[in-house]
ROBA-269754 format. One record per residue (C-alpha): residue number from 1; residue in one letter; x, y, z. Coordinates in pm, 1 decimal. Example, Ala and Ser with C-alpha at 12.3 -4.5 7.8 and 13.67 -1.06 7.14 Angstrom:
+-----+---------+----------+----------+----------+
: num : residuo :       px :       py :       pz :
+-----+---------+----------+----------+----------+
:   1 :       A :   1230.0 :   -450.0 :    780.0 :
:   2 :       S :   1367.0 :   -106.0 :    714.0 :
+-----+---------+----------+----------+----------+
This chain:
+-----+---------+----------+----------+----------+
: num : residuo :       px :       py :       pz :
+-----+---------+----------+----------+----------+
:   1 :       M :   1594.4 :  -1894.5 :    832.3 :
:   2 :       T :   1359.0 :  -2093.1 :   1055.9 :
:   3 :       D :    984.0 :  -2034.8 :   1080.8 :
:   4 :       T :   1032.7 :  -1892.0 :   1430.5 :
:   5 :       E :   1285.2 :  -1639.5 :   1301.4 :
:   6 :       R :   1053.7 :  -1543.5 :   1016.1 :
:   7 :       D :    778.0 :  -1481.8 :   1273.1 :
:   8 :       R :   1004.8 :  -1212.3 :   1421.5 :
:   9 :       A :   1024.7 :   -994.4 :   1113.8 :
:  10 :       P :   1260.2 :   -696.2 :   1128.6 :
:  11 :       V :   1093.2 :   -357.3 :   1147.5 :
:  12 :       S :   1286.1 :   -244.9 :    839.1 :
:  13 :       W :   1112.8 :   -513.1 :    634.8 :
:  14 :       T :    759.3 :   -477.1 :    767.2 :
:  15 :       A :    775.3 :    -99.4 :    720.2 :
:  16 :       G :    852.6 :   -139.2 :    350.8 :
:  17 :       D :    896.8 :    152.5 :    111.9 :
:  18 :       A :    609.2 :    397.2 :    163.2 :
:  19 :       S :    470.8 :    626.5 :   -106.4 :
:  20 :       T :    144.8 :    781.2 :   -219.3 :
:  21 :       V :    -43.8 :    775.7 :   -547.2 :
:  22 :       P :   -284.1 :   1052.4 :   -654.4 :
:  23 :       V :   -641.9 :    927.4 :   -689.2 :
:  24 :       P :   -978.3 :   1106.6 :   -694.2 :
:  25 :       G :  -1020.4 :   1276.9 :   -356.6 :
:  26 :       G :   -657.6 :   1272.9 :   -241.8 :
:  27 :       D :   -355.5 :   1045.7 :   -209.5 :
:  28 :       L :   -365.7 :    667.7 :   -172.2 :
:  29 :       A :   -103.8 :    520.3 :     64.7 :
:  30 :       V :    104.0 :    244.2 :    -94.1 :
:  31 :       T :    378.6 :     18.5 :     43.3 :
:  32 :       R :    635.9 :   -166.5 :   -164.2 :
:  33 :       W :    845.0 :   -458.2 :    -38.4 :
:  34 :       G :   1126.1 :   -650.3 :   -202.8 :
:  35 :       T :   1399.4 :   -587.9 :   -456.2 :
:  36 :       G :   1368.1 :   -890.1 :   -685.1 :
:  37 :       P :   1344.6 :   -882.5 :  -1063.4 :
:  38 :       G :   1033.5 :   -839.6 :  -1271.2 :
:  39 :       A :    710.0 :   -644.8 :  -1255.3 :
:  40 :       P :    583.0 :   -598.3 :   -899.4 :
:  41 :       V :    292.7 :   -814.7 :   -787.4 :
:  42 :       L :    -10.3 :   -615.9 :   -665.5 :
:  43 :       G :   -168.5 :   -711.1 :   -331.5 :
:  44 :       V :   -525.3 :   -626.2 :   -228.8 :
:  45 :       H :   -631.5 :   -656.8 :    136.0 :
:  46 :       G :   -963.4 :   -732.8 :    303.5 :
:  47 :       I :  -1263.1 :   -523.3 :    396.7 :
:  48 :       T :  -1145.4 :   -373.9 :    729.5 :
:  49 :       A :   -773.5 :   -440.5 :    681.0 :
:  50 :       N :   -473.9 :   -248.7 :    542.4 :
:  51 :       G :   -184.8 :   -311.2 :    307.0 :
:  52 :       Y :     37.1 :   -457.0 :    580.1 :
:  53 :       A :   -175.2 :   -771.4 :    553.8 :
:  54 :       L :     45.5 :   -852.1 :    251.5 :
:  55 :       A :    383.5 :   -789.6 :    419.5 :
:  56 :       R :    467.5 :  -1149.0 :    507.3 :
:  57 :       V :    363.1 :  -1281.4 :    167.4 :
:  58 :       A :    592.3 :  -1015.6 :     18.1 :
:  59 :       A :    880.8 :  -1129.2 :    241.4 :
:  60 :       E :    833.6 :  -1493.4 :    147.8 :
:  61 :       L :    811.2 :  -1402.2 :   -220.6 :
:  62 :       D :   1137.2 :  -1208.3 :   -190.8 :
:  63 :       R :   1299.1 :  -1509.5 :    -22.5 :
:  64 :       L :   1209.0 :  -1715.7 :   -331.2 :
:  65 :       G :   1381.6 :  -1460.9 :   -553.9 :
:  66 :       G :   1048.2 :  -1335.9 :   -681.6 :
:  67 :       P :    944.7 :   -984.9 :   -779.6 :
:  68 :       P :    856.6 :   -702.3 :   -540.6 :
:  69 :       L :    505.3 :   -673.6 :   -404.1 :
:  70 :       I :    313.1 :   -347.4 :   -378.3 :
:  71 :       A :     -2.2 :   -308.1 :   -171.5 :
:  72 :       P :   -216.5 :     -0.7 :   -116.5 :
:  73 :       D :   -419.2 :     79.2 :    188.9 :
:  74 :       L :   -750.8 :     78.4 :      6.7 :
:  75 :       R :   -969.4 :    387.4 :      0.3 :
:  76 :       G :  -1119.7 :    436.9 :    348.1 :
:  77 :       R :   -865.4 :    211.5 :    525.4 :
:  78 :       G :   -528.7 :    242.9 :    698.0 :
:  79 :       R :   -326.1 :    546.0 :    587.7 :
:  80 :       S :   -585.6 :    597.6 :    311.9 :
:  81 :       G :   -861.9 :    624.1 :    570.5 :
:  82 :       H :   -901.9 :    994.3 :    496.8 :
:  83 :       L :  -1006.7 :    936.2 :    136.2 :
:  84 :       P :  -1373.5 :   1003.6 :     68.1 :
:  85 :       G :  -1625.3 :    808.3 :   -133.7 :
:  86 :       P :  -1780.7 :    714.2 :   -353.2 :
:  87 :       F :  -1676.1 :    373.7 :   -226.5 :
:  88 :       G :  -1745.2 :     37.9 :   -387.5 :
:  89 :       L :  -1533.5 :   -229.7 :   -551.3 :
:  90 :       G :  -1530.0 :    -46.9 :   -883.9 :
:  91 :       A :  -1365.6 :    251.1 :   -712.6 :
:  92 :       H :  -1100.1 :     18.1 :   -570.8 :
:  93 :       V :  -1036.1 :   -123.4 :   -918.2 :
:  94 :       D :   -984.1 :    229.0 :  -1052.4 :
:  95 :       D :   -745.3 :    304.8 :   -765.0 :
:  96 :       L :   -549.4 :    -14.7 :   -834.5 :
:  97 :       L :   -500.2 :     87.7 :  -1194.8 :
:  98 :       A :   -367.6 :    422.7 :  -1071.8 :
:  99 :       V :   -119.2 :    233.5 :   -852.4 :
: 100 :       L :     -2.5 :     19.5 :  -1145.6 :
: 101 :       D :     39.0 :    326.8 :  -1365.1 :
: 102 :       A :    233.5 :    512.9 :  -1094.9 :
: 103 :       H :    472.7 :    217.9 :  -1063.5 :
: 104 :       D :    505.5 :    174.3 :  -1442.8 :
: 105 :       V :    351.7 :   -173.2 :  -1431.1 :
: 106 :       D :    170.6 :   -271.7 :  -1751.1 :
: 107 :       R :     51.8 :   -619.9 :  -1646.3 :
: 108 :       T :     93.8 :   -824.1 :  -1330.7 :
: 109 :       V :    -30.5 :  -1093.2 :  -1093.9 :
: 110 :       L :   -293.7 :   -986.5 :   -840.0 :
: 111 :       V :   -308.2 :  -1129.8 :   -487.3 :
: 112 :       G :   -637.7 :  -1066.1 :   -309.8 :
: 113 :       H :   -736.6 :  -1165.1 :     43.2 :
: 114 :       S :  -1102.5 :  -1178.2 :    150.7 :
: 115 :       M :  -1279.4 :   -875.3 :     -4.1 :
: 116 :       G :   -954.7 :   -807.1 :   -188.3 :
: 117 :       A :  -1009.9 :  -1130.6 :   -381.3 :
: 118 :       F :  -1343.4 :   -995.0 :   -508.0 :
: 119 :       V :  -1169.8 :   -671.6 :   -609.0 :
: 120 :       A :   -898.2 :   -869.5 :   -788.3 :
: 121 :       C :  -1156.6 :  -1073.3 :   -980.6 :
: 122 :       L :  -1344.6 :   -759.7 :  -1082.3 :
: 123 :       A :  -1020.6 :   -593.4 :  -1193.2 :
: 124 :       A :   -929.8 :   -894.7 :  -1408.0 :
: 125 :       V :  -1269.9 :   -901.7 :  -1577.1 :
: 126 :       R :  -1282.5 :   -526.9 :  -1639.4 :
: 127 :       H :   -916.4 :   -490.0 :  -1736.9 :
: 128 :       P :   -781.7 :   -823.5 :  -1864.1 :
: 129 :       D :   -497.5 :   -642.6 :  -2038.9 :
: 130 :       R :   -351.8 :   -541.7 :  -1699.1 :
: 131 :       V :   -370.4 :   -880.7 :  -1524.8 :
: 132 :       T :   -165.9 :  -1195.8 :  -1594.0 :
: 133 :       G :   -286.4 :  -1417.2 :  -1308.1 :
: 134 :       L :   -465.6 :  -1417.0 :   -974.5 :
: 135 :       L :   -414.9 :  -1571.0 :   -633.3 :
: 136 :       L :   -735.9 :  -1549.2 :   -431.3 :
: 137 :       V :   -706.9 :  -1611.5 :    -57.2 :
: 138 :       D :  -1033.2 :  -1709.0 :    115.8 :
: 139 :       G :  -1239.7 :  -1478.7 :    -99.7 :
: 140 :       G :  -1374.6 :  -1406.5 :   -445.4 :
: 141 :       L :  -1662.0 :  -1656.5 :   -438.9 :
: 142 :       G :  -2001.5 :  -1537.4 :   -314.9 :
: 143 :       L :  -2101.5 :  -1639.4 :     36.8 :
: 144 :       P :  -2416.4 :  -1836.4 :    127.0 :
: 145 :       V :  -2610.3 :  -1566.8 :    313.9 :
: 146 :       P :  -2988.1 :  -1536.9 :    361.6 :
: 147 :       P :  -3180.8 :  -1270.1 :    169.3 :
: 148 :       G :  -3159.1 :   -930.1 :    335.6 :
: 149 :       A :  -2832.9 :  -1005.2 :    520.7 :
: 150 :       D :  -2583.2 :   -721.8 :    546.3 :
: 151 :       I :  -2210.9 :   -722.3 :    606.2 :
: 152 :       E :  -2250.8 :   -684.7 :    983.5 :
: 153 :       D :  -2433.8 :  -1019.5 :    987.8 :
: 154 :       V :  -2125.6 :  -1177.0 :    828.7 :
: 155 :       L :  -1841.8 :   -990.1 :   1000.2 :
: 156 :       G :  -1993.7 :   -921.1 :   1342.5 :
: 157 :       P :  -1704.8 :   -821.8 :   1574.3 :
: 158 :       A :  -1504.8 :   -677.2 :   1284.7 :
: 159 :       M :  -1774.1 :   -417.3 :   1219.9 :
: 160 :       A :  -1827.9 :   -347.9 :   1591.0 :
: 161 :       R :  -1455.0 :   -274.4 :   1619.0 :
: 162 :       L :  -1498.1 :     21.5 :   1384.0 :
: 163 :       R :  -1726.2 :    190.1 :   1637.7 :
: 164 :       T :  -1500.4 :    125.9 :   1937.8 :
: 165 :       S :  -1235.9 :    359.0 :   2082.6 :
: 166 :       F :   -923.1 :    240.2 :   2261.6 :
: 167 :       P :   -715.3 :    423.5 :   2524.5 :
: 168 :       S :   -379.5 :    306.1 :   2387.4 :
: 169 :       A :   -207.8 :     98.7 :   2121.1 :
: 170 :       D :   -153.6 :   -174.0 :   2381.2 :
: 171 :       A :   -528.0 :   -182.1 :   2448.7 :
: 172 :       Y :   -588.0 :   -232.7 :   2078.2 :
: 173 :       R :   -328.4 :   -509.1 :   2072.0 :
: 174 :       D :   -508.0 :   -673.5 :   2365.0 :
: 175 :       F :   -837.0 :   -655.8 :   2173.0 :
: 176 :       W :   -678.2 :   -843.5 :   1883.9 :
: 177 :       R :   -491.8 :  -1088.1 :   2107.3 :
: 178 :       R :   -828.7 :  -1196.1 :   2248.6 :
: 179 :       H :   -972.7 :  -1244.5 :   1901.9 :
: 180 :       P :  -1038.1 :  -1618.8 :   1848.8 :
: 181 :       A :   -864.4 :  -1612.4 :   1510.4 :
: 182 :       M :   -544.2 :  -1475.4 :   1664.3 :
: 183 :       A :   -522.4 :  -1693.9 :   1974.9 :
: 184 :       G :   -175.4 :  -1848.6 :   1983.5 :
: 185 :       R :    -89.3 :  -1691.2 :   1646.7 :
: 186 :       W :     52.6 :  -1351.6 :   1750.2 :
: 187 :       N :    381.2 :  -1247.4 :   1590.1 :
: 188 :       T :    558.3 :   -940.5 :   1454.4 :
: 189 :       W :    364.3 :   -947.4 :   1128.8 :
: 190 :       V :     31.8 :   -932.5 :   1312.5 :
: 191 :       D :    157.0 :   -660.2 :   1545.7 :
: 192 :       R :    267.2 :   -431.4 :   1260.8 :
: 193 :       Y :    -60.5 :   -490.7 :   1077.0 :
: 194 :       V :   -274.0 :   -418.4 :   1383.2 :
: 195 :       T :    -95.0 :   -100.4 :   1486.9 :
: 196 :       R :   -105.7 :     39.3 :   1131.8 :
: 197 :       D :   -484.1 :     30.8 :   1159.8 :
: 198 :       L :   -490.8 :    285.4 :   1444.1 :
: 199 :       T :   -573.3 :    652.9 :   1406.0 :
: 200 :       G :   -644.8 :    934.6 :   1650.5 :
: 201 :       T :   -470.1 :   1015.2 :   1977.4 :
: 202 :       P :   -482.9 :    843.0 :   2317.8 :
: 203 :       P :   -712.8 :    792.1 :   2494.1 :
: 204 :       R :   -939.8 :    792.5 :   2188.7 :
: 205 :       L :   -769.1 :    571.3 :   1934.0 :
: 206 :       R :   -982.2 :    388.9 :   1679.4 :
: 207 :       S :   -960.2 :    184.4 :   1363.5 :
: 208 :       A :   -876.0 :    388.8 :   1054.8 :
: 209 :       C :  -1130.8 :    187.9 :    854.7 :
: 210 :       S :  -1438.5 :    386.7 :    756.7 :
: 211 :       E :  -1758.2 :    210.3 :    855.5 :
: 212 :       E :  -1931.4 :    365.3 :    555.3 :
: 213 :       A :  -1667.3 :    222.7 :    323.0 :
: 214 :       A :  -1700.3 :   -122.9 :    477.6 :
: 215 :       R :  -2078.9 :   -116.2 :    448.2 :
: 216 :       V :  -2082.9 :     -1.3 :     85.6 :
: 217 :       D :  -1816.5 :   -251.1 :    -17.5 :
: 218 :       G :  -1973.3 :   -527.8 :    188.8 :
: 219 :       A :  -2311.1 :   -483.5 :     25.1 :
: 220 :       Q :  -2149.9 :   -542.6 :   -313.9 :
: 221 :       V :  -1960.0 :   -849.4 :   -191.9 :
: 222 :       L :  -2288.5 :   -997.0 :    -73.7 :
: 223 :       G :  -2522.7 :   -899.7 :   -353.9 :
: 224 :       D :  -2380.8 :   -722.4 :   -658.2 :
: 225 :       P :  -2426.1 :   -943.1 :   -969.4 :
: 226 :       E :  -2115.3 :   -815.7 :  -1148.8 :
: 227 :       V :  -1896.5 :   -867.1 :   -841.5 :
: 228 :       L :  -2037.0 :  -1213.3 :   -767.4 :
: 229 :       G :  -2011.5 :  -1323.1 :  -1128.4 :
: 230 :       A :  -1653.4 :  -1211.4 :  -1183.7 :
: 231 :       I :  -1490.8 :  -1530.6 :  -1050.2 :
: 232 :       H :  -1685.7 :  -1730.2 :  -1308.3 :
: 233 :       R :  -1555.5 :  -1516.2 :  -1597.0 :
: 234 :       L :  -1187.4 :  -1479.1 :  -1517.6 :
: 235 :       P :   -980.8 :  -1428.9 :  -1832.9 :
: 236 :       R :   -649.4 :  -1525.1 :  -1670.6 :
: 237 :       P :   -511.6 :  -1823.5 :  -1472.9 :
: 238 :       A :   -634.0 :  -1817.9 :  -1113.0 :
: 239 :       R :   -589.2 :  -2010.6 :   -790.4 :
: 240 :       L :   -810.0 :  -2003.7 :   -480.9 :
: 241 :       A :   -651.3 :  -2091.8 :   -145.5 :
: 242 :       W :   -931.9 :  -2146.6 :    104.9 :
: 243 :       A :   -909.9 :  -2174.4 :    482.4 :
: 244 :       A :  -1071.9 :  -2466.5 :    662.4 :
: 245 :       R :  -1175.7 :  -2239.5 :    951.6 :
: 246 :       G :  -1368.3 :  -1913.5 :    960.8 :
: 247 :       L :  -1343.3 :  -1556.5 :   1087.9 :
: 248 :       L :  -1372.1 :  -1666.2 :   1451.1 :
: 249 :       D :  -1164.0 :  -1981.2 :   1400.6 :
: 250 :       E :  -1483.7 :  -2182.9 :   1373.5 :
: 251 :       S :  -1535.3 :  -2489.5 :   1156.9 :
: 252 :       P :  -1632.2 :  -2498.4 :    879.4 :
: 253 :       G :  -1495.7 :  -2176.8 :    736.8 :
: 254 :       L :  -1639.2 :  -1953.3 :    468.1 :
: 255 :       Y :  -1580.8 :  -2218.9 :    203.5 :
: 256 :       T :  -1616.4 :  -2595.9 :    189.4 :
: 257 :       P :  -1563.3 :  -2845.2 :    -93.5 :
: 258 :       G :  -1939.3 :  -2835.3 :   -153.2 :
: 259 :       R :  -1948.5 :  -2457.8 :   -181.1 :
: 260 :       L :  -1658.3 :  -2465.5 :   -425.0 :
: 261 :       A :  -1821.4 :  -2724.1 :   -649.6 :
: 262 :       G :  -1961.9 :  -2470.5 :   -894.7 :
: 263 :       L :  -1631.8 :  -2302.4 :   -976.9 :
: 264 :       P :  -1486.6 :  -2319.0 :  -1329.3 :
: 265 :       D :  -1282.8 :  -2634.3 :  -1389.2 :
: 266 :       D :   -967.4 :  -2439.2 :  -1472.5 :
: 267 :       L :   -964.7 :  -2250.1 :  -1141.5 :
: 268 :       V :   -719.9 :  -2434.4 :   -915.7 :
: 269 :       T :   -828.3 :  -2470.3 :   -552.5 :
: 270 :       L :   -604.3 :  -2537.2 :   -255.8 :
: 271 :       E :   -723.1 :  -2609.9 :     99.2 :
: 272 :       L :   -540.0 :  -2451.7 :    393.7 :
: 273 :       P :   -632.9 :  -2709.6 :    659.6 :
: 274 :       D :   -456.4 :  -2544.4 :    954.0 :
: 275 :       D :   -571.7 :  -2187.3 :    893.4 :
: 276 :       N :   -865.3 :  -1962.0 :    963.8 :
: 277 :       H :   -979.0 :  -1667.0 :    754.8 :
: 278 :       Y :   -711.6 :  -1429.5 :    888.7 :
: 279 :       S :   -412.0 :  -1646.5 :    963.0 :
: 280 :       P :   -272.9 :  -1737.3 :    616.4 :
: 281 :       M :   -146.3 :  -1383.8 :    569.3 :
: 282 :       F :     62.0 :  -1385.0 :    889.5 :
: 283 :       S :    159.8 :  -1747.5 :    956.2 :
: 284 :       S :    407.5 :  -1980.3 :    786.2 :
: 285 :       T :    128.4 :  -2045.4 :    534.6 :
: 286 :       A :    236.5 :  -1717.0 :    374.8 :
: 287 :       A :    532.5 :  -1912.8 :    234.6 :
: 288 :       L :    289.3 :  -2145.5 :     55.8 :
: 289 :       L :     97.8 :  -1846.2 :    -79.3 :
: 290 :       A :    422.8 :  -1693.8 :   -203.0 :
: 291 :       E :    502.3 :  -2018.0 :   -384.8 :
: 292 :       Q :    165.3 :  -1999.0 :   -559.5 :
: 293 :       V :    234.2 :  -1640.0 :   -660.9 :
: 294 :       H :    580.8 :  -1732.9 :   -783.4 :
: 295 :       T :    432.7 :  -2009.9 :   -996.9 :
: 296 :       L :    184.4 :  -1767.6 :  -1154.9 :
: 297 :       V :    466.4 :  -1522.1 :  -1224.4 :
: 298 :       E :    682.3 :  -1793.4 :  -1380.7 :
: 299 :       Q :    392.4 :  -1908.2 :  -1599.5 :
: 300 :       T :    355.0 :  -1552.3 :  -1723.6 :
: 301 :       V :    725.7 :  -1526.6 :  -1804.8 :
: 302 :       Q :    713.6 :  -1858.0 :  -1991.6 :
: 303 :       V :    410.2 :  -1755.5 :  -2200.5 :
: 304 :       Q :    565.2 :  -1418.8 :  -2285.8 :
: 305 :       G :    887.2 :  -1593.0 :  -2388.9 :
: 306 :       E :    692.4 :  -1812.9 :  -2631.0 :
: 307 :       L :    516.5 :  -1521.1 :  -2800.2 :
+-----+---------+----------+----------+----------+
């Protein structure tokens, strides 16, 4: 299959296998993709995103013969947008454990994008018995922000989007098509991800992401000592794939070699030179991410076989 064909993902694949998991306050929406062997990998999306951000990585992992991938819409996002607080990364960690239990997964690899990388790190530190490895995608390491900054200062248009209504799904697509990070990068994976984010009825459609949830979670990403310290105390093998360009396709991105200099020596870093903060999840780079996940899974299998 060529890259162009993989950009045109079939609806049957992007839709995945939908289910819900009981958590405090209601039911968490979860999607599962793939039929390969082994314990499912657990994907964790970003701060205003939804579980479909992991769909292409799941497809590429399946193409490698890897295990399935499961990804929830985190509390306050996507089809879990109805779930109430309390929010915070600790609440997401608790919800992730509920997802693993519901799918009979004892231990697995975590894949976290953006804020999801911080959640994955926190989960590994708090529950090392449930995690065998981590792939962090442009997240997990604290950002260089001035004192007093809040998440709106970092995300800008992403937060403003949560307060905007749209007359139709096509209008929402147009909003995203104009986004600098998506220019020239639109494909089926992006389309399915974007439309999953919508809630309401025309002409008053809006993002399903709760602004309160984003603000509470964002404050922890920017300033909570336990969250910021987790990447420095990871008990399991981890890899950080970082994008050379930022949220608005600007250069440099969130991370640079200088900003990564203080990471533990055993944390493998990998630059994504052609990507911005959003694009690795939807572009052909997802194949590279899947390879990293597959390597972590294989390492786990090898270690278990030696025990």
